[in-house]
C-alpha angles and dihedrals in degrees: 000000000000104000120032134323126204117236122227089269095054097256121127122245137175110285117255093206116114124209091253096024093235134119117222089263093057098257116125115251091217119038113185130200108210123222134182139171108214132177120242111276096029112114114261091235128139096168093119094051089050090052092049090052091047090053089051091050097253126134121225112223102173146339141220126195126192120199109224134133093237132012115261108268094224106040106003090238123060119259093258093051091048089057090047089050091051089055092048092049091052089056095043132070093238122138095176139041119218121197124205093219136052108269126216114238089253094051092048094047093048093047092050091050093048097044102035091224134099113268123207127183133216094263093054090051093050093046090051092051090050090050092054093047099045110104106155124075091245093050092050092049091050093049093047091051092051092048093049093049091048093048097042092085091044100057113125102153148000120337101200094189090053091049089057090054089069095052113117094009125120089225095042126062130026118014097020099099121089120237095261100026113139125215093254090053090050091050092050093046091052090048093049090049091052092047090052091049092049092050090052091051092047088049088059089048089051089053091051090048090050090054091051090047090051089053090053091046090055086063086060092223117157113248121229121183128201109220128172150109116316112271092016091128102263097139092046089051091049089054093047094049098043104027091238127139105229112167114264130190135167097247138098119271095005090149115057104150122063116255120198125195134168118256117201113208132156095349092306133098124229131188108236116195128191116200139175115309123244130232140190110281093008105195112257089225089065094046089054097041093047093048094121091050095046089048088077087066094044093053096046120120090216132017122210104207102206118202130182101244093192095072123090116277094250091053091044091053092048091050091048092051092048091054092046089052092053092046087053091048093053094043097250097115094098095060118102112264139201118199110224119192106206132195094042089160088071094059128097121217093263093053091048092053092049092050094047089052096044097041109026094163094055124099116231113214142166118203087191098057099021093241113157096002094116090048090050092050089049091049090052090050092049093049091054092041088062089062096046124109121211110231133183112207138180109211114194115232091244089061094069091139092059090049092052089048090053091053089053094047102040100036102196113036139153118244135179129186112233135173091258099044142291116325109214131191112192144149114237137172110265097249091051094042090058090059090064096048091112089065095043125124097222095215091069104023118117 
């Protein structure tokens, strides 16, 4: 992987993962054998884990699934399955075992001892992908915080990079260890100190983001957030709707930092924000660390839930549920939503008919061909129109600034010059309409 990987003894070491996962001769540097413990009735499908590994530059060389209601508390798989896995590993070319769930430190340690190979879990893979895709200062802070909180319970030895964090600090170096402090206690203390420092820095970032958000709110522009499964096509849709050129790649979690652009629709401007994509079993460390980023979704006036329409129906339903679960976790489930089925250009006529029958309220679009984009913009306009209040105002001539503000907020409006001022008939969101109550002609207000 691209950041750091823990050795079998809990120490960190340089990651062996290459950007493309291949040695010069074409053989993958890291070759993972996939494992999962799934309840009866749940599809025996590890496609998503394979895609996560592909994004991290790791080849999948085999998989083993055990049917059990709950993972084994000691080694994730039952004793018999562990022996079966050992035999499979001996026949395969794997040099790594990848688990589709988050392992407890005990499960991971016992599996590594039994199998004689490094074991990584789903959370470690996702955290590593985030680390390789984080480019802004905020993104790097968020990823480091999530990694430290994940690894804190897994420390079993020296963390050389954490030792270096204390160099040159009054509270770090010589004289800071208690008389009986063990190395593991030192490691954990250093990690907790770093976590506290990161949270303080992210708190300052959150304050800065709040200031920027307040500036946008002063423009009184409705806020629309793109939410959806990672790689569903949100960034491509943002570009198509706004004419921007946000970077797009066919890989999981390409977008980590929120990107806001202005959408023009029906004579009115909207703020359209693309944020980090969601995934099934998104690690709670990431949800917490990326709180400031996810807040853009929570505070939106309307959420466009973008789904990849080209995937099979069972996968589409699972992705939709996963996104709904995360929206619930971050407190954004109460916001109005529009379901947007993206990548319509990849559908055949039969798939289109099935989707239209199964999801009649969804909007089918293609950012590639432009299909459905006008309809989506119109649907956004109609959703906000439902919340608008018609107001009749009389703006005095000496309040020219308020009149200019109204033109910016309302877009199309009716105005008439009178002896007392400018008579205006406009449709405004309720919170904004209340700000102009002092100019209202009571017979039409509200």
